[in-house]
C-alpha positions as CSV (number, residue, x, y, z in Angstrom):
1,M,6.6,-26.1,5.7
2,N,3.3,-25.7,2.8
3,L,1.0,-22.6,2.7
4,K,-1.7,-23.6,4.4
5,N,0.5,-24.0,7.5
6,R,2.0,-21.0,7.5
7,L,-0.9,-18.9,7.3
8,N,-3.3,-18.4,10.1
9,Q,-6.4,-15.8,10.1
10,N,-5.4,-14.8,13.5
11,N,-1.8,-14.2,12.6
12,E,-1.7,-9.9,12.6
13,S,1.0,-9.6,10.9
14,I,3.8,-11.6,8.4
15,R,7.1,-10.0,6.7
16,M,9.2,-11.3,3.9
17,L,11.7,-10.2,1.8
18,H,10.4,-8.7,-1.7
19,T,13.0,-11.1,-3.5
20,D,11.5,-13.9,-2.2
21,P,10.0,-15.8,-4.7
22,N,6.5,-16.8,-2.8
23,L,6.2,-13.5,-2.1
24,C,3.0,-12.5,-4.0
25,D,1.2,-16.0,-3.0
26,T,1.9,-16.0,0.7
27,M,1.1,-12.5,1.4
28,S,-1.8,-12.1,-0.9
29,E,-3.2,-15.4,0.8
30,Q,-2.3,-13.9,4.1
31,I,-4.3,-10.2,3.8
32,I,-7.1,-12.4,2.0
33,S,-7.6,-14.2,5.1
34,W,-8.2,-10.8,6.8
35,L,-10.2,-9.4,4.5
36,P,-13.7,-9.1,5.8
37,K,-16.7,-11.9,4.9
38,I,-19.2,-9.8,3.9
39,P,-19.7,-8.4,-0.2
40,K,-17.2,-4.8,0.7
41,E,-16.4,-1.8,-1.4
42,Y,-12.5,-1.8,-1.2
43,V,-10.2,1.2,-1.5
44,V,-6.2,0.7,-1.9
45,V,-4.4,4.4,-0.6
46,C,-1.1,4.3,-1.8
47,V,1.5,7.6,0.4
48,G,3.3,8.7,-0.3
49,T,5.9,11.5,-3.1
50,D,7.7,11.4,-6.5
51,R,9.5,14.2,-5.0
52,S,11.2,11.6,-3.0
53,T,13.2,8.3,-4.5
54,G,12.2,6.7,-1.0
55,D,9.1,8.1,-0.7
56,A,8.2,7.2,-4.1
57,L,6.8,3.9,-2.8
58,G,3.7,4.6,-2.6
59,P,3.3,6.8,-6.1
60,L,4.5,4.1,-7.8
61,I,2.9,1.2,-7.0
62,G,-0.2,2.8,-7.2
63,S,0.8,3.7,-11.0
64,Y,0.9,-0.2,-11.3
65,L,-1.8,-0.8,-10.3
66,Q,-3.9,1.5,-12.9
67,D,-1.7,-0.5,-15.7
68,K,-3.2,-3.5,-14.0
69,R,-7.0,-2.0,-14.6
70,L,-8.1,-3.7,-11.1
71,R,-11.7,-4.9,-10.5
72,H,-12.5,-4.7,-7.3
73,M,-10.5,-1.3,-6.0
74,T,-10.7,1.5,-6.5
75,V,-6.6,3.3,-5.9
76,Y,-5.5,7.2,-4.8
77,G,-1.7,7.9,-5.2
78,T,0.1,8.2,-8.2
79,L,3.1,9.5,-8.9
80,H,0.9,12.0,-11.2
81,D,-1.9,12.1,-8.5
82,P,0.3,11.5,-5.3
83,V,-1.4,11.3,-1.6
84,H,1.0,12.8,0.8
85,A,1.3,15.0,3.9
86,T,0.2,18.2,2.7
87,N,-3.4,16.2,1.0
88,L,-3.6,12.8,3.2
89,E,-6.5,15.0,5.8
90,D,-8.9,15.9,2.7
91,Y,-7.6,12.6,0.6
92,I,-9.5,11.1,3.6
93,Q,-12.6,12.9,3.5
94,L,-13.0,12.1,0.4
95,I,-12.7,9.1,0.7
96,N,-14.8,8.3,3.9
97,M,-17.6,10.8,1.5
98,Q,-17.4,9.0,-2.2
99,H,-17.0,5.2,-0.5
100,K,-18.8,4.8,2.6
101,N,-18.1,2.2,5.1
102,A,-14.9,0.7,2.6
103,F,-12.8,-1.3,3.2
104,I,-9.0,0.4,3.1
105,I,-5.8,-1.2,2.2
106,A,-3.3,1.8,2.8
107,V,0.2,0.9,1.6
108,D,3.4,3.0,2.3
109,A,7.4,3.5,2.4
110,C,8.8,3.0,5.6
111,L,12.6,2.4,7.3
112,G,14.2,-0.1,10.0
113,K,16.8,-2.2,10.8
114,T,19.2,-3.3,8.3
115,S,18.4,-6.5,8.9
116,S,14.9,-5.7,7.5
117,V,16.0,-3.4,4.2
118,G,14.1,-5.3,1.7
119,Q,10.7,-6.8,3.2
120,V,7.6,-5.8,2.9
121,I,5.8,-6.4,5.8
122,A,1.4,-6.4,6.1
123,C,-0.3,-5.9,8.7
124,V,-3.2,-5.8,11.0
125,G,-4.4,-2.4,11.2
126,A,-4.0,1.4,10.5
127,L,-0.9,2.8,9.0
128,K,0.9,5.7,10.6
129,P,2.3,7.5,8.1
130,G,5.0,10.1,8.6
131,A,6.0,8.7,11.7
132,A,10.0,8.0,10.7
133,L,9.9,12.0,9.6
134,K,8.4,12.7,13.1
135,K,5.0,14.4,11.3
136,P,1.6,14.1,13.0
137,L,-0.7,12.5,10.6
138,P,-3.8,10.8,10.4
139,P,-3.7,6.9,11.0
140,I,-5.7,4.9,8.2
141,G,-6.7,2.2,6.7
142,N,-7.8,-1.2,7.8
143,I,-4.9,-2.8,7.0
144,H,-1.6,-1.7,5.9
145,V,1.4,-2.5,3.4
146,T,4.3,-1.6,3.8
147,G,8.6,-2.2,2.0
148,V,11.3,-1.4,4.0
149,V,13.1,0.9,1.5
150,N,16.7,1.7,3.3
151,I,18.2,2.2,6.9
152,S,16.2,4.9,10.5
153,G,17.6,6.1,12.9
154,F,19.6,9.0,11.4
155,M,18.7,12.1,9.4
156,E,15.7,9.9,8.1
157,Y,14.3,12.6,5.3
158,S,17.9,12.7,3.9
159,V,18.4,8.9,4.0
160,L,15.0,9.1,1.7
161,Q,15.4,11.3,-0.3
162,N,19.1,8.7,-1.1
163,T,17.4,5.5,-1.7
164,R,17.8,3.9,-4.3
165,L,15.8,3.8,-6.7
166,S,16.1,0.3,-8.7
167,I,14.7,-1.7,-5.0
168,V,11.7,1.0,-5.0
169,V,11.0,0.1,-8.4
170,E,11.4,-3.5,-7.6
171,M,9.4,-3.7,-4.3
172,A,7.0,-1.8,-5.5
173,K,6.4,-4.2,-8.5
174,N,6.3,-6.7,-5.8
175,I,3.5,-5.4,-3.8
176,A,1.8,-3.7,-6.9
177,S,1.5,-8.2,-8.0
178,I,0.3,-8.7,-4.9
179,I,-2.8,-6.4,-5.0
180,D,-3.6,-7.4,-8.2
181,N,-3.6,-11.3,-6.6
182,I,-5.6,-9.8,-4.0
183,D,-8.0,-8.8,-6.3
184,Q,-8.0,-11.3,-8.8
185,Q,-9.8,-13.3,-6.2
186,L,-12.1,-10.6,-5.3
187,T,-15.4,-12.1,-6.5
188,A,-18.9,-9.7,-6.8
189,S,-22.4,-9.8,-8.3
190,Y,-20.4,-7.2,-10.6
191,V,-17.7,-5.4,-11.8
192,T,-15.8,-2.3,-10.3
193,P,-13.3,-0.8,-12.8
194,A,-10.5,1.2,-10.6
195,V,-11.3,4.4,-10.4
196,L,-8.3,7.3,-10.0
197,M,-9.3,11.0,-9.0
198,T,-7.8,12.1,-11.8
199,K,-10.5,11.4,-13.7
200,S,-13.8,12.6,-11.7
201,R,-12.1,15.7,-10.3
202,K,-10.5,18.8,-12.5
203,K,-7.6,19.6,-10.5
204,P,-5.5,17.6,-7.7
205,I,-5.9,17.8,-3.9
């Protein structure tokens, strides 16, 4: 089955193993089909903390995107400046203030079934961070991308803490490549460099 047959603009989710050689092309094309047809400002919010191996997926992705120097997307959430449970609401307010009506792509780690571990999942709609840990955090994003880093069901916080770093790093690199591929296919009359909050404020939120 070729790429065009696998992709449908009416599909609201897609999931693939992070080791799939077609991951970057297939998933970026599906996500692009969900983007608005009119020019928009794009913001990527990478949720997570560097204090937990499994939950470091988002900040790792943010740091990899910082190195890629995106042209059309602003990135929030890196290893040095993470967006996590205690500052998420402040970041949402800041993003809404600095990026009026932006299209937001939210990224986070998640837990799932044994058969789902290692999958990258992209969905239309807002990310609900903290769901696995029963934390009442505000939703964020027009679409979201999650990586299933470990098994859910029991002592989720401990499971995240004891997730293997190797799978998290591999997934982070692949998801960053997906977002970079999308950025390269965006066009505008001007180039907007990726902006990290460490450069625009004196102290972290």
